[in-house]
C-alpha beads as a LAMMPS data file, in Angstrom:
LAMMPS data file: protein, C-alpha beads

313 atoms
312 bonds

1 atom types
1 bond types

-500.0 500.0 xlo xhi
-500.0 500.0 ylo yhi
-500.0 500.0 zlo zhi

Masses

1 110.0

Atoms # bond

1 1 1 -330.479 459.127 350.984
2 1 1 -332.311 456.764 353.508
3 1 1 -333.673 453.708 352.269
4 1 1 -336.969 452.609 353.266
5 1 1 -337.807 448.962 354.257
6 1 1 -341.490 448.256 353.349
7 1 1 -343.358 446.903 356.100
8 1 1 -344.726 443.326 356.030
9 1 1 -348.190 442.977 355.127
10 1 1 -350.721 442.700 357.978
11 1 1 -352.321 439.141 358.236
12 1 1 -355.349 438.816 356.719
13 1 1 -358.639 438.123 358.790
14 1 1 -360.281 435.519 356.787
15 1 1 -363.268 435.534 358.674
16 1 1 -363.763 439.485 358.757
17 1 1 -366.879 441.141 357.214
18 1 1 -364.825 442.934 354.753
19 1 1 -363.213 439.962 353.125
20 1 1 -366.566 438.229 353.172
21 1 1 -368.262 441.014 351.442
22 1 1 -365.282 440.775 348.623
23 1 1 -365.083 437.194 347.817
24 1 1 -368.074 434.654 347.110
25 1 1 -368.185 431.335 349.362
26 1 1 -367.034 429.829 346.419
27 1 1 -363.975 431.790 345.742
28 1 1 -363.159 431.696 349.513
29 1 1 -363.047 428.020 349.285
30 1 1 -360.461 428.142 346.461
31 1 1 -358.547 430.679 347.918
32 1 1 -358.170 428.536 351.319
33 1 1 -357.328 425.115 348.973
34 1 1 -354.729 427.229 347.142
35 1 1 -353.103 428.234 350.053
36 1 1 -353.239 424.746 351.638
37 1 1 -355.700 425.745 354.375
38 1 1 -358.406 423.311 355.958
39 1 1 -361.454 423.702 358.060
40 1 1 -360.466 423.486 361.885
41 1 1 -361.787 419.943 363.310
42 1 1 -363.625 419.176 360.057
43 1 1 -364.855 415.450 360.120
44 1 1 -362.590 412.678 358.531
45 1 1 -363.837 410.080 356.096
46 1 1 -365.471 407.006 357.807
47 1 1 -362.420 405.055 356.753
48 1 1 -359.849 407.532 358.274
49 1 1 -362.016 407.951 361.491
50 1 1 -361.746 404.076 361.915
51 1 1 -357.837 404.427 361.530
52 1 1 -357.557 407.270 363.844
53 1 1 -359.561 405.262 366.523
54 1 1 -357.365 402.338 366.175
55 1 1 -354.349 404.603 366.584
56 1 1 -355.820 405.699 369.877
57 1 1 -356.657 402.303 371.150
58 1 1 -354.139 402.644 373.872
59 1 1 -355.413 405.802 375.221
60 1 1 -359.060 404.249 375.192
61 1 1 -357.867 401.448 377.057
62 1 1 -355.859 403.512 379.537
63 1 1 -358.731 406.124 379.856
64 1 1 -361.192 403.237 380.700
65 1 1 -358.895 401.592 383.123
66 1 1 -358.174 404.680 384.891
67 1 1 -362.028 405.938 385.260
68 1 1 -362.695 402.186 386.461
69 1 1 -359.930 402.646 389.203
70 1 1 -361.133 406.202 390.258
71 1 1 -364.815 405.398 390.124
72 1 1 -364.716 404.393 393.925
73 1 1 -361.452 405.673 395.052
74 1 1 -363.118 408.074 397.673
75 1 1 -364.847 405.062 399.171
76 1 1 -363.313 403.092 402.031
77 1 1 -364.372 399.620 400.460
78 1 1 -362.843 400.935 397.270
79 1 1 -363.349 398.443 394.176
80 1 1 -365.482 395.904 396.355
81 1 1 -368.373 398.467 395.632
82 1 1 -368.085 396.953 391.827
83 1 1 -369.377 393.569 393.167
84 1 1 -371.511 394.972 396.082
85 1 1 -373.594 397.480 394.272
86 1 1 -375.413 394.828 391.847
87 1 1 -375.679 392.333 394.997
88 1 1 -377.334 395.087 396.923
89 1 1 -379.718 395.706 394.265
90 1 1 -380.452 391.927 393.690
91 1 1 -381.088 391.711 397.646
92 1 1 -383.538 394.349 397.429
93 1 1 -385.272 392.984 394.305
94 1 1 -385.350 389.725 395.750
95 1 1 -387.420 391.038 398.958
96 1 1 -389.858 393.469 396.871
97 1 1 -390.558 391.247 393.848
98 1 1 -389.557 387.767 394.830
99 1 1 -391.152 387.706 398.394
100 1 1 -393.570 390.405 398.463
101 1 1 -395.103 390.072 395.039
102 1 1 -394.319 386.535 394.852
103 1 1 -392.844 386.893 391.274
104 1 1 -390.553 383.888 392.197
105 1 1 -393.505 381.504 392.092
106 1 1 -393.317 379.344 389.237
107 1 1 -389.381 380.269 388.298
108 1 1 -387.120 377.399 389.375
109 1 1 -383.784 378.436 390.602
110 1 1 -385.218 381.988 391.215
111 1 1 -381.875 383.604 392.961
112 1 1 -379.588 382.446 390.314
113 1 1 -382.364 383.734 387.947
114 1 1 -382.836 387.178 389.314
115 1 1 -378.777 387.737 390.004
116 1 1 -377.992 386.829 386.353
117 1 1 -380.656 389.343 385.370
118 1 1 -379.433 392.200 387.560
119 1 1 -375.784 391.979 386.705
120 1 1 -376.483 391.448 382.640
121 1 1 -379.157 394.749 383.128
122 1 1 -376.682 396.631 385.134
123 1 1 -373.960 396.241 382.492
124 1 1 -376.484 397.796 379.811
125 1 1 -377.949 400.614 381.984
126 1 1 -374.596 401.488 383.408
127 1 1 -373.004 401.863 379.519
128 1 1 -375.885 403.983 378.451
129 1 1 -375.601 406.116 381.478
130 1 1 -371.972 406.709 381.188
131 1 1 -372.510 407.411 377.303
132 1 1 -375.072 410.496 378.157
133 1 1 -371.826 411.874 379.958
134 1 1 -369.239 411.131 377.440
135 1 1 -369.042 414.403 375.434
136 1 1 -370.837 416.724 377.966
137 1 1 -368.568 415.503 380.988
138 1 1 -365.466 415.745 379.312
139 1 1 -365.909 419.022 377.419
140 1 1 -362.723 420.458 378.601
141 1 1 -360.586 417.398 377.332
142 1 1 -362.755 417.662 373.972
143 1 1 -361.884 421.443 373.511
144 1 1 -358.456 421.121 374.496
145 1 1 -357.017 418.214 372.401
146 1 1 -357.743 416.768 368.953
147 1 1 -358.631 413.481 369.015
148 1 1 -361.369 411.240 367.683
149 1 1 -364.283 411.994 369.907
150 1 1 -365.509 408.632 369.825
151 1 1 -362.950 407.389 371.686
152 1 1 -365.009 408.760 374.832
153 1 1 -367.970 406.869 374.694
154 1 1 -365.957 403.587 373.394
155 1 1 -363.914 403.934 376.642
156 1 1 -366.533 404.550 378.924
157 1 1 -368.381 401.417 377.444
158 1 1 -364.964 399.218 377.769
159 1 1 -365.124 400.550 381.570
160 1 1 -368.565 398.724 381.895
161 1 1 -367.190 395.576 380.450
162 1 1 -364.167 395.566 382.875
163 1 1 -366.427 396.377 385.605
164 1 1 -368.752 393.300 384.466
165 1 1 -365.756 391.106 384.594
166 1 1 -365.330 391.685 388.141
167 1 1 -369.084 391.398 388.875
168 1 1 -369.009 387.869 386.897
169 1 1 -366.397 386.493 389.585
170 1 1 -369.363 387.196 392.483
171 1 1 -372.134 385.937 390.177
172 1 1 -370.177 382.495 389.367
173 1 1 -370.198 382.176 393.421
174 1 1 -373.697 382.490 393.755
175 1 1 -374.481 380.230 391.126
176 1 1 -372.137 377.478 392.443
177 1 1 -373.598 378.160 396.210
178 1 1 -377.031 377.496 394.582
179 1 1 -376.099 374.110 392.716
180 1 1 -375.296 375.708 389.142
181 1 1 -372.045 373.983 388.419
182 1 1 -369.891 374.654 385.160
183 1 1 -371.039 372.897 382.032
184 1 1 -370.260 373.157 378.377
185 1 1 -373.141 375.627 377.911
186 1 1 -371.410 378.415 379.965
187 1 1 -369.059 378.827 377.054
188 1 1 -372.157 380.343 375.235
189 1 1 -372.014 383.591 377.939
190 1 1 -368.692 384.484 375.756
191 1 1 -370.752 385.288 372.110
192 1 1 -373.818 386.474 374.440
193 1 1 -371.621 389.078 376.201
194 1 1 -369.528 390.221 372.938
195 1 1 -372.806 391.016 371.275
196 1 1 -374.316 392.718 374.237
197 1 1 -371.082 394.956 374.437
198 1 1 -371.482 395.680 370.703
199 1 1 -374.940 396.806 371.320
200 1 1 -374.206 398.695 374.506
201 1 1 -371.429 400.685 372.582
202 1 1 -373.592 401.597 370.034
203 1 1 -376.489 402.875 372.185
204 1 1 -373.972 404.988 374.053
205 1 1 -372.624 406.614 371.276
206 1 1 -376.313 407.739 369.974
207 1 1 -376.721 408.707 373.560
208 1 1 -373.480 410.618 373.613
209 1 1 -374.440 412.456 370.653
210 1 1 -378.078 413.496 371.621
211 1 1 -376.855 414.550 375.242
212 1 1 -373.841 416.795 373.744
213 1 1 -376.517 418.901 371.884
214 1 1 -379.419 418.435 374.522
215 1 1 -378.091 417.840 377.945
216 1 1 -381.545 417.428 379.281
217 1 1 -381.479 414.150 378.003
218 1 1 -379.268 412.846 380.883
219 1 1 -382.007 413.713 383.120
220 1 1 -384.334 412.023 381.648
221 1 1 -382.429 408.768 381.027
222 1 1 -382.807 407.504 384.353
223 1 1 -386.688 406.934 383.892
224 1 1 -386.553 405.572 380.406
225 1 1 -384.018 403.066 381.927
226 1 1 -386.198 402.249 384.774
227 1 1 -389.011 401.476 382.369
228 1 1 -386.958 399.574 380.511
229 1 1 -385.904 397.667 383.066
230 1 1 -389.422 396.287 384.269
231 1 1 -390.125 395.680 380.753
232 1 1 -386.940 393.331 380.369
233 1 1 -387.880 390.586 382.965
234 1 1 -385.058 391.162 385.353
235 1 1 -387.059 390.633 388.159
236 1 1 -389.864 388.176 386.584
237 1 1 -390.037 385.584 384.002
238 1 1 -391.569 387.043 380.842
239 1 1 -392.132 383.766 379.478
240 1 1 -394.677 382.935 382.759
241 1 1 -396.290 386.323 382.826
242 1 1 -396.842 387.287 379.479
243 1 1 -398.885 384.416 377.776
244 1 1 -400.758 385.235 374.473
245 1 1 -404.256 385.019 376.374
246 1 1 -402.947 388.037 378.583
247 1 1 -401.425 390.579 376.074
248 1 1 -401.788 391.629 372.364
249 1 1 -399.685 389.137 370.154
250 1 1 -397.887 392.471 368.840
251 1 1 -396.926 393.574 372.325
252 1 1 -395.793 390.010 373.149
253 1 1 -393.441 389.797 370.160
254 1 1 -392.133 393.487 370.837
255 1 1 -391.244 392.227 374.584
256 1 1 -389.665 389.093 373.089
257 1 1 -387.283 391.260 370.695
258 1 1 -386.545 393.717 373.130
259 1 1 -382.631 393.695 373.321
260 1 1 -382.050 393.908 376.958
261 1 1 -384.572 390.811 377.694
262 1 1 -382.791 388.939 374.871
263 1 1 -379.304 389.221 376.240
264 1 1 -380.368 388.416 379.679
265 1 1 -382.150 385.188 378.464
266 1 1 -379.274 384.274 376.524
267 1 1 -376.870 384.612 379.634
268 1 1 -379.613 382.530 381.822
269 1 1 -379.632 380.161 379.202
270 1 1 -376.132 379.694 379.284
271 1 1 -375.487 379.568 383.207
272 1 1 -379.005 378.321 384.737
273 1 1 -379.765 374.618 384.295
274 1 1 -383.509 374.837 384.530
275 1 1 -383.576 378.038 382.046
276 1 1 -384.165 375.986 378.685
277 1 1 -384.207 376.672 375.146
278 1 1 -388.195 376.578 375.406
279 1 1 -387.814 379.634 377.149
280 1 1 -386.261 381.755 374.742
281 1 1 -387.935 383.504 371.906
282 1 1 -387.751 382.260 368.381
283 1 1 -384.666 383.018 366.335
284 1 1 -382.986 384.523 369.730
285 1 1 -379.177 384.470 368.166
286 1 1 -380.457 386.231 365.018
287 1 1 -382.205 388.789 366.987
288 1 1 -379.306 389.409 369.418
289 1 1 -376.755 389.441 366.408
290 1 1 -379.202 391.874 364.634
291 1 1 -379.544 394.338 367.387
292 1 1 -375.765 394.243 368.036
293 1 1 -374.686 394.990 364.524
294 1 1 -377.633 397.305 363.857
295 1 1 -376.963 399.573 367.229
296 1 1 -373.248 398.951 366.883
297 1 1 -372.709 400.043 363.313
298 1 1 -375.399 402.469 363.109
299 1 1 -374.702 404.312 366.405
300 1 1 -370.855 404.721 365.310
301 1 1 -371.994 406.322 362.028
302 1 1 -374.282 408.259 363.701
303 1 1 -372.025 409.641 366.227
304 1 1 -369.265 410.100 363.613
305 1 1 -371.497 412.527 361.253
306 1 1 -371.366 415.112 364.139
307 1 1 -367.554 414.588 364.724
308 1 1 -366.785 418.252 363.820
309 1 1 -369.699 419.771 366.204
310 1 1 -368.490 418.053 369.596
311 1 1 -367.632 420.873 372.148
312 1 1 -368.676 423.964 370.304
313 1 1 -370.998 426.472 371.428

Bonds

1 1 1 2
2 1 2 3
3 1 3 4
4 1 4 5
5 1 5 6
6 1 6 7
7 1 7 8
8 1 8 9
9 1 9 10
10 1 10 11
11 1 11 12
12 1 12 13
13 1 13 14
14 1 14 15
15 1 15 16
16 1 16 17
17 1 17 18
18 1 18 19
19 1 19 20
20 1 20 21
21 1 21 22
22 1 22 23
23 1 23 24
24 1 24 25
25 1 25 26
26 1 26 27
27 1 27 28
28 1 28 29
29 1 29 30
30 1 30 31
31 1 31 32
32 1 32 33
33 1 33 34
34 1 34 35
35 1 35 36
36 1 36 37
37 1 37 38
38 1 38 39
39 1 39 40
40 1 40 41
41 1 41 42
42 1 42 43
43 1 43 44
44 1 44 45
45 1 45 46
46 1 46 47
47 1 47 48
48 1 48 49
49 1 49 50
50 1 50 51
51 1 51 52
52 1 52 53
53 1 53 54
54 1 54 55
55 1 55 56
56 1 56 57
57 1 57 58
58 1 58 59
59 1 59 60
60 1 60 61
61 1 61 62
62 1 62 63
63 1 63 64
64 1 64 65
65 1 65 66
66 1 66 67
67 1 67 68
68 1 68 69
69 1 69 70
70 1 70 71
71 1 71 72
72 1 72 73
73 1 73 74
74 1 74 75
75 1 75 76
76 1 76 77
77 1 77 78
78 1 78 79
79 1 79 80
80 1 80 81
81 1 81 82
82 1 82 83
83 1 83 84
84 1 84 85
85 1 85 86
86 1 86 87
87 1 87 88
88 1 88 89
89 1 89 90
90 1 90 91
91 1 91 92
92 1 92 93
93 1 93 94
94 1 94 95
95 1 95 96
96 1 96 97
97 1 97 98
98 1 98 99
99 1 99 100
100 1 100 101
101 1 101 102
102 1 102 103
103 1 103 104
104 1 104 105
105 1 105 106
106 1 106 107
107 1 107 108
108 1 108 109
109 1 109 110
110 1 110 111
111 1 111 112
112 1 112 113
113 1 113 114
114 1 114 115
115 1 115 116
116 1 116 117
117 1 117 118
118 1 118 119
119 1 119 120
120 1 120 121
121 1 121 122
122 1 122 123
123 1 123 124
124 1 124 125
125 1 125 126
126 1 126 127
127 1 127 128
128 1 128 129
129 1 129 130
130 1 130 131
131 1 131 132
132 1 132 133
133 1 133 134
134 1 134 135
135 1 135 136
136 1 136 137
137 1 137 138
138 1 138 139
139 1 139 140
140 1 140 141
141 1 141 142
142 1 142 143
143 1 143 144
144 1 144 145
145 1 145 146
146 1 146 147
147 1 147 148
148 1 148 149
149 1 149 150
150 1 150 151
151 1 151 152
152 1 152 153
153 1 153 154
154 1 154 155
155 1 155 156
156 1 156 157
157 1 157 158
158 1 158 159
159 1 159 160
160 1 160 161
161 1 161 162
162 1 162 163
163 1 163 164
164 1 164 165
165 1 165 166
166 1 166 167
167 1 167 168
168 1 168 169
169 1 169 170
170 1 170 171
171 1 171 172
172 1 172 173
173 1 173 174
174 1 174 175
175 1 175 176
176 1 176 177
177 1 177 178
178 1 178 179
179 1 179 180
180 1 180 181
181 1 181 182
182 1 182 183
183 1 183 184
184 1 184 185
185 1 185 186
186 1 186 187
187 1 187 188
188 1 188 189
189 1 189 190
190 1 190 191
191 1 191 192
192 1 192 193
193 1 193 194
194 1 194 195
195 1 195 196
196 1 196 197
197 1 197 198
198 1 198 199
199 1 199 200
200 1 200 201
201 1 201 202
202 1 202 203
203 1 203 204
204 1 204 205
205 1 205 206
206 1 206 207
207 1 207 208
208 1 208 209
209 1 209 210
210 1 210 211
211 1 211 212
212 1 212 213
213 1 213 214
214 1 214 215
215 1 215 216
216 1 216 217
217 1 217 218
218 1 218 219
219 1 219 220
220 1 220 221
221 1 221 222
222 1 222 223
223 1 223 224
224 1 224 225
225 1 225 226
226 1 226 227
227 1 227 228
228 1 228 229
229 1 229 230
230 1 230 231
231 1 231 232
232 1 232 233
233 1 233 234
234 1 234 235
235 1 235 236
236 1 236 237
237 1 237 238
238 1 238 239
239 1 239 240
240 1 240 241
241 1 241 242
242 1 242 243
243 1 243 244
244 1 244 245
245 1 245 246
246 1 246 247
247 1 247 248
248 1 248 249
249 1 249 250
250 1 250 251
251 1 251 252
252 1 252 253
253 1 253 254
254 1 254 255
255 1 255 256
256 1 256 257
257 1 257 258
258 1 258 259
259 1 259 260
260 1 260 261
261 1 261 262
262 1 262 263
263 1 263 264
264 1 264 265
265 1 265 266
266 1 266 267
267 1 267 268
268 1 268 269
269 1 269 270
270 1 270 271
271 1 271 272
272 1 272 273
273 1 273 274
274 1 274 275
275 1 275 276
276 1 276 277
277 1 277 278
278 1 278 279
279 1 279 280
280 1 280 281
281 1 281 282
282 1 282 283
283 1 283 284
284 1 284 285
285 1 285 286
286 1 286 287
287 1 287 288
288 1 288 289
289 1 289 290
290 1 290 291
291 1 291 292
292 1 292 293
293 1 293 294
294 1 294 295
295 1 295 296
296 1 296 297
297 1 297 298
298 1 298 299
299 1 299 300
300 1 300 301
301 1 301 302
302 1 302 303
303 1 303 304
304 1 304 305
305 1 305 306
306 1 306 307
307 1 307 308
308 1 308 309
309 1 309 310
310 1 310 311
311 1 311 312
312 1 312 313
């Protein structure tokens, strides 16, 4: 008599219509929990997410450095373009706005004023532009590996901060050439840049989530940034042009609280002798800190809430 061995049970497709018709959603959840099953790519708690990011800190730093190194790898001048790009922009702005439109009138030390504005503005605009491509430009990486997706916009924001560090060397040289010598107020640049970096990272994370869902946002971003630049006093002094008798008070208040203008003014105040505290908006450090915390923390939470949707469909 031949014994017959029972065949092993066929694997059950938990997503099949037949199974879904047998079990209610609550029963399926209980069945999954009983067998130790979890949702693939489920969003962790906020505290656990922060711990995961801290565990990936070396990856974030390495990714940022690699992107920075590769950015101009195909150009003959290589990393020199990290300094040349904002300098060339400042030169063009000087002739168009400073000379042709005479916005340098009434602005002492206009060249340090302009170059500082261009370098600091470039830090913000480049961080936001990179943020729009953080997820959509790394879809293959997002779909292939499991890691906290916030690592990507944070790494790209860090890349822009590293690039700014190179550019500051050129900025300091220009300041010295035009008679702006180191003084204790230069130390104020450190907290100003720290607050700006936090603000940039938060906005980058917001843009990363929006662009991941709606890729057309990446095409619209340059126009928004260009308009924002004109409203931030990069090429001219808002304090000189925007007086209470020329613009409504609410518009003046909005321009004074413009975060990009606030961080630019703080850097000018720190580095340029002729840019005094009288040219700063009221409560400037409180405004700068408020924008940094609001966008840094708010942007992080906003990005985390869509963690399980990145890279899908």
